[in-house]
N, C-alpha and C positions, 0 to 999 in steps of 0.2 A: 183546726187544720195546722195552724202554726205550731200548736203544742204537739200535735201528732208528728209533724215533720221534725220538730226539734227532738222528739223522743227517738225517732228512727235515726236521726243524725247522731244523737249521743250513743245509740246502740252500735252504729256502724263505725264510729271513730276508732275504737280499740282494734277492731279487725283490720281496718285500713292501716293503722299505725304498725300493727304487728307485721303485716305484709311488707310495709315499707322497710321495717327493720331487717326482715329476712333478706329482702332484695338488696338492701344496702350492705349487709354483712357478706352476702354472697359476692357482691361486686368487689368489696374490699379483699375478700379471700382470693378471688381470681387475680386481682391486681397484685396482691402480696406474693402469690405463687409465681406470677410472671416476673415480678421484681426480684424474687429470690433466684429464679432461674437466670435472669439477666445479670444479677449481682455476682453469682458464682461463675457464670460464663466469663464475665469481665475479670473476676478475680483470678480464674485459671489462666486466662490470656495474659493478665498482668504478671502473674507468677512466671509464666513462660518467658515473658519479656524481661522481667527482672533477673531471672536465672541466666538468661542469655547475656544480658548486659554484665551481670556480676562475673560470669565465667570469663568474659572478655576482659574485664578489668583486673580480676585477681590472678588470672593465669594467662597473661599476654604472651603471644608467640614472639619472644625476643630471642633472636639468634645469639648463640654464644660467640663472643668476639674472637677474631683470629689473631689480632695484634695487641700486645701488652707492653707496658712500660716499667712495671714494678711487680715484684713477687715476694711472698713470705710464706714459710711453712711452719705451722703449729705442730702440736703433738699428734693430732689425728685430723687436722684440717688444713686447708690451704687458702690463701688469699692472693688476689691479683688485681692490679689496676689496668684497665684497658687504656688505649691511647687517648680516648676521649674523657678520661677521668672517672669512668664508671668503676665501682667497686664490685667485684665478684668473689664469691666464696663457695667452698664445697668441702666435703668430708663430714665427720660426725654422722655417718649414715646417709648423707646426701651425695650421690656419686656423679652428679653433673653440676657444673657451675650455676649458681643462682645470683641474680643481680641484687645487691644490697642498697646501693644508692649512687649518687653522682657527686662530682666536684671534690674528689679525694686526691691527695698528693703523697701520702705516706701511710704504710700499713705494717703491722707486726702481729703475728700469731703466736700465742703462748700455750699454756696448759689448759685447754678447754675454755679459753677466752681470747679476745682480740682487741687491739687498739688501732685507731686510725686518725689521721689528721686531714682536715679538709683544706682546700686552697685558701681559705680565709684565716688559717692558723688555729681553728677550733679543734679541740681534742675530743674524740668520741670513744666509747668502750662498750663492750657487751660480752655476755657469756657467764661463766661461773664466777661467783664473787664471795666465796666462803672465807677468804682472808682479806677482803677489801681491795683486791687487786684491780677492780674497775676504777676505784678512786672517786666514787660518787657519794661518799660519806655514809654508805649503808653496807649491809652484807647480803643484799637481795640480788639474786641472779637476774640477768636481763636478756631477753631474747631479741632485742633490737638495740641499735646504738643509742646511748645516752650521752648527753653533753657533759664533759668534765671540766673544761677550762679553755682558755684562749692563749694565743701568742706562742704556740708550740711549733717546733721545726724538726724534731728528731724523737723517735720513740723506740722502745724495745720491751717486748712482753716476755717474761721468763716463765718458770714453772708456775708460780703464783705470786710474783711481785713484778712491779712495773717501774720503768725508768723513762724519763723524758727530759729533753732540753728545750728551753724557751729561746726566743729570738735574741735575748740579751746574754745568752751563754750560761744561764743558770740551770743547774741540774736539780731535778725533782724526782722523788721516789715514793712509792706507796705499796701496800699489800703485806704479804707475809714477811716477818722480820725475825723469825726464830733464830736464824744463824747470823743476824746482823747484816743481811744482804741489802738493806736500805741505805746503810752507811750514815745513819743519823746519830751515832754514838749510843744507841739503845738497842734492845732486843724486843721492842714492843711493836706489834702490828699497827699499821696505819691504814684507815679506809679513805684517806684523802691525801693529795700530794703534799709532801713536805720538802722544803728546799734543803739541798745537801751542800751546794757550793757554787762557785762561779768559774767562768773561764773554760767550759767544757765544749767539745765539738762532736763527740761520738760516744755512744754507750752500747753495751751488750749485756743483757740480763740472762744469766744461766738458770739452772734449776734452783739454786739457792745461794748464788754468789753473783757478783757484778764486776764488770770491767768498764773502764772509761778512758778516753783520750782527751787531754786538754788541748787548748788551741796552740800551746807551745810544743805539742808532739809527745809530751810525757804520758806514760801509761800508769794507770792506777787500778787497784783491785781491792775488794772487800767481800765479807760474807764467809761462807763455809770454805774450808781449805783441806778437807779430809784426804784429798788425793793430790794435793799440791797445785790445784787449779788456779790459785791466785798468782803463783809464779814468783813468790818472794823468798824462795829457798827454804821454807819451813812447811809444816803441816798444821800450823796454828791459824785459826780464823781471826777475823777482826770485824768490828761493827763500825769502822770508819775507813775511809780510803787510805790505802798504803801505796807508796811509790814503788813502781816495778822497774821502770827504765825509760829511756828517751828515744826519740826518732821514729815513733810509730804513726801509722796513717790509717790502719784498718784493723778491726778486731772481730772475733766471733766467740761466743760462749756456749758450750754444749750442756747436756745434762739430761736427767730422766724423771724429774719429779712431775707428778700429775697434778691436776687442779683439785683433786679430792683428798690427797694425802700430803703429808710433809715428811720428807726423808732426806738422808744424805746420800743421794744416788751418785754414781760415778760421773765425773765431769772432766772435760778437757777444754783447753783454750787454744785459740789460734790468733796470730797477729802478723801483720805485714808492716815492715819498716818503710820509710820513705825511699830507701834505695832498692825496694822491690824484693828484699829477702823475706822468706816465710819462716816464722817461728812457732813452736808448739810446746805445750806443757800440760801436766795433769795426768788423769787416768789414761792408761794405754793398754787396756785388757785385750783389745782386738787390733792393736797396731794403728789406732786412729791418730796417733801423733805423726806417723809417717817417717819415723827415724830408723826404720829397719830393726825394730825392737818391739817387745811387748812389756817393757818395764816402765812404770810410772816415772814422771819427771816433775820435780818441784821447782825447777827453774827453766826458763825458755831455752830451747835447743833449736838450732837452725836446721831447716828442712831443705831449702832450695832457694833459688833466685828467680827474678823476672816475674814475680806474681803481682796481681793487682786487686784481687778480691778473694774472700774466703767465707766459708759457711761451716758451722759445726752442728752435727746432729747428735743423736744419742751416743752411738759408738762409731760414727763414720764422719768423714771430712770431705769437703769439696773445695776446689780452688780454680781460679781462672788466671792464666798467665797473660802477659802483655800482648802476646800474639793471638789472644782470644781462644787458645786451646783449653779444654776442660779436663781437669784431673781429679781423681777420686781415690780414697784409700780408707782402710779400717774394716769394720764388720760388713759382711755382704750376704747375710743369711736370707734377706728378703730381696736381694737384687738391687739394693739401694746405691751401689756403686755404678750401675748402668753399663757394665762391661760384658753383659751377656752370660755371666756365670754367677754362681753363688759362693765363690771362693773369696775368703778374706784376703786383703792386701795390706802389707805393713810398710809399703813405700808407695808414693804417688804413682798412679797409672793413668795414662792418657785415655780419655773416653771419646773425645771428638774435637772438632774445631768449629770456629765461627760462633762462639758463645760470648754473651755480654754480662749476664747476671745469674746468680745462683742462690738457692735457699735449701736448707737441710732441716727436716723435721724428725719427730720420733719421740716415743716415750716407752719406758720400761713398765709403767703401771697405768692401766686404764680401768677406772671404776673398781679399784682394789684388786684387779686381776693382773698377775704378772705376765707381760707379753712384750714383744718388740715390734714396734710399728714404724720403723724408720722409712722415710720416703724422701725423695729429692725432686727439686724443681729447677728449671733453668730457662733463661731467655736466650734466643739466638740473636745475631746481629740484625736479622730481618724482623725482629720483635715477635716472632712466634714463640709460643710457650710449650715446654716439654716436661714430662713427668715420668718417674719410674720408682720402683721399690715396693714397699708394703702398700696394700690397698684394701685391707679388711674393713675400713670405715669409709671407703669411697674417696679417700684423700687424694687420689691421682686425678679425679675428675673425668674419667674416661667412660662413664656410663655403666660400669661394672664394679665388682669387688675383687677382680683377679689381679694379682700382683704382676709387675712387669720388670724384667731384669735388663731391659734396654729402654732408652728414651722413647716415649710416645707423645705425639702432639695432642695438646688440649685445645678444643674449640676450633672454629673455622672449617668444620666439615660435618 
């Protein structure tokens, strides 16, 4: 009996084991299906949550500021510092202001690249870097600010070279140097800052030349001089600073060089003396010198009196008088003078009143295409920002690409 039971038991064991395996596998399969459904349900929910959070993080609803303290106009872009130190930028096909960062105190837009100084004195740069104009020891373009150095207080971005002054008054330069615009006694490009001299208080980088004022009020110039833009009475350029005159307090350097090309484009210079007189020299094709003429000048010529700030674009000029009236002259084919017309002016014309700061941008060459992209920016005494002129690349920041021949407010609405 025992043997018989054992035999049946041995015969039944495989069948029982097979049934157990089938039941167990079925159970696992059911569990797996349930888990898969649960997993993907959670995954989908998680994705929705992640997408929602990401959208809120990457595209925050940040209102464009209404009040600003500092402005700068590049070739086809614009920069502005809000009263709280936020840096905003637009142009280059972005037609509304975009927040870049915080804690900035100085900005300068050049030929498809930008410079900025933070409140701690650190210098930052971004954009095109084909000539080393960013100063980060490379030729790599940067889409976000990269740290360049410390202890800076003054900057100016040109066509594709950069100038900066440190807290000790030392002047530094880098970028394209084909015309000697760095002022380091060579014509070799530099992709890192090199010291040029001491005792400087202000700089202005044009398309391929440079202007600077020393702490003693003397004016110095170097680089290309094809149109007399240096102001030394000749058309010969120099790769070292040349003395121009004394008693100066403000300067502006114009030009047309883009960040992609190197050329000797028309340039004009503006300067204000400590007595408030305005002086101009260089190219005058559209009357941008404001001396009731269209002839180039290789030495400074006096334009008027009672001025306190100036800005030089490609072929147009802006200035503010001590009574805060805004004046403009030169080329006006894109409405960059802001007088409601497209007519050129060869003498200063009053545009409005109540202004405190100005910036003039523009380029004759964009991505190897010949064009004029002049635009103007201004701050009023109430710290509101206004823009007008060319807008093909959204550089006015008005949410469109339509040009404006009268000042329009940017932000705050």
